[in-house]
C-alpha positions in Angstrom: -6.5 -16.7 -10.8 -4.3 -19.3 -9.1 -0.9 -17.6 -9.6 -2.1 -14.1 -9.3 -3.2 -11.9 -6.4 -6.4 -9.9 -6.5 -6.4 -6.1 -6.0 -9.7 -6.6 -4.2 -11.4 -4.8 -7.0 -12.8 -7.3 -9.6 -13.0 -4.8 -12.5 -9.4 -3.8 -12.0 -8.3 -7.5 -11.7 -10.0 -8.2 -15.0 -8.5 -5.1 -16.7 -5.0 -6.1 -15.9 -5.2 -9.8 -16.8 -6.5 -11.3 -13.6 -4.5 -9.5 -10.9 -0.8 -9.3 -10.0 1.6 -12.3 -10.4 2.6 -13.7 -7.0 6.0 -12.5 -5.8 5.8 -9.1 -7.5 6.3 -5.9 -5.4 3.8 -3.1 -6.0 4.6 0.5 -5.2 1.7 3.0 -5.7 2.7 6.7 -5.9 0.4 9.6 -6.8 -0.5 13.2 -6.1 -2.7 14.2 -3.2 -6.4 13.5 -3.9 -5.7 10.8 -6.5 -7.0 8.0 -4.2 -3.7 6.2 -3.9 -3.8 5.7 -0.2 -7.4 4.3 -0.3 -6.4 2.1 -3.2 -3.3 0.8 -1.3 -5.5 0.1 1.8 -7.9 -1.9 -0.3 -5.1 -3.9 -1.9 -3.4 -4.5 1.4 -6.7 -5.9 2.9 -7.3 -8.1 -0.2 -4.0 -9.9 0.5 -4.2 -9.9 4.3 -5.2 -13.6 4.6 -2.7 -15.1 2.2 0.3 -12.8 1.8 3.1 -11.1 3.7 1.8 -7.5 3.3 3.8 -4.3 4.1 1.9 -1.0 4.1 4.1 2.1 3.9 2.7 5.5 4.8 4.3 8.9 4.7 1.4 10.7 6.4 -0.6 8.4 8.6 0.1 6.5 11.8 -1.1 3.0 12.5 -4.2 4.1 14.3 -5.4 6.2 11.4 -4.7 3.5 8.9 -6.6 0.9 10.9 -9.5 3.2 11.6 -10.0 4.0 7.8 -9.8 0.3 6.9 -12.2 -0.8 9.6 -14.6 2.0 8.4 -14.8 0.2 5.0 -14.9 -3.2 6.6 -11.5 -4.2 5.3 -9.0 -6.4 7.2 -5.7 -5.0 8.4 -3.1 -7.6 9.1 -0.2 -6.0 7.2 3.0 -4.8 8.8 2.7 -1.0 8.8 5.8 1.2 8.2 5.2 4.8 8.8 8.0 7.0 7.3 6.7 10.3 8.6 4.5 9.8 11.6 3.4 13.4 11.9 0.6 14.6 9.5 1.7 17.7 7.7 0.4 19.9 5.0 1.1 19.0 1.4 4.7 19.0 0.6 6.1 18.6 -2.9 8.5 15.6 -2.8 11.8 16.1 -4.6 13.6 13.3 -6.5 15.9 12.9 -3.5 12.8 12.3 -1.3 11.4 9.7 -3.7 14.8 7.9 -3.8 14.9 7.9 0.0 11.4 6.4 0.2 12.3 3.8 -2.4 15.4 2.9 -0.4 13.4 2.4 2.8 10.9 0.3 0.8 13.7 -1.8 -0.7 15.4 -2.4 2.7 12.1 -3.4 4.3 11.3 -5.8 1.5 14.7 -7.4 1.8 13.9 -8.3 5.5 11.2 -10.7 4.3 
C-alpha cells in the first residue's frame, strides 16, 4: 500500500482497494448514531504519524475528542477544528448548514 493511506481498519482498506490514495481529502458525513465520529477518529489516528491531519467536529471540543481517542488507545496528533464548541441536542442540518461546513473545510484545507 505504498501510495495509499490506511483507514486503520484492515478489512475496510482491503474492501476499497488498499486504502485512500495520498493527497485525497476525505469528508465523512452521516446521521447521529451512524458511527461517523468514531470512524473519523480512527482514521485520523491512523494517519497521525505520517500525514497532515485535520479533524473537524461540530459537536465536540478538543478535550472530548482527545479523551475518546485515548480511551481506544489511538494517537491524536491532528489539528482539531471545532465548528460548534457547545454540545447541543440533535439538530437537523439544512443544505445551507452543509454548505457552510463545506466552505470552512475548504478554507482550512487551503491553508495547508
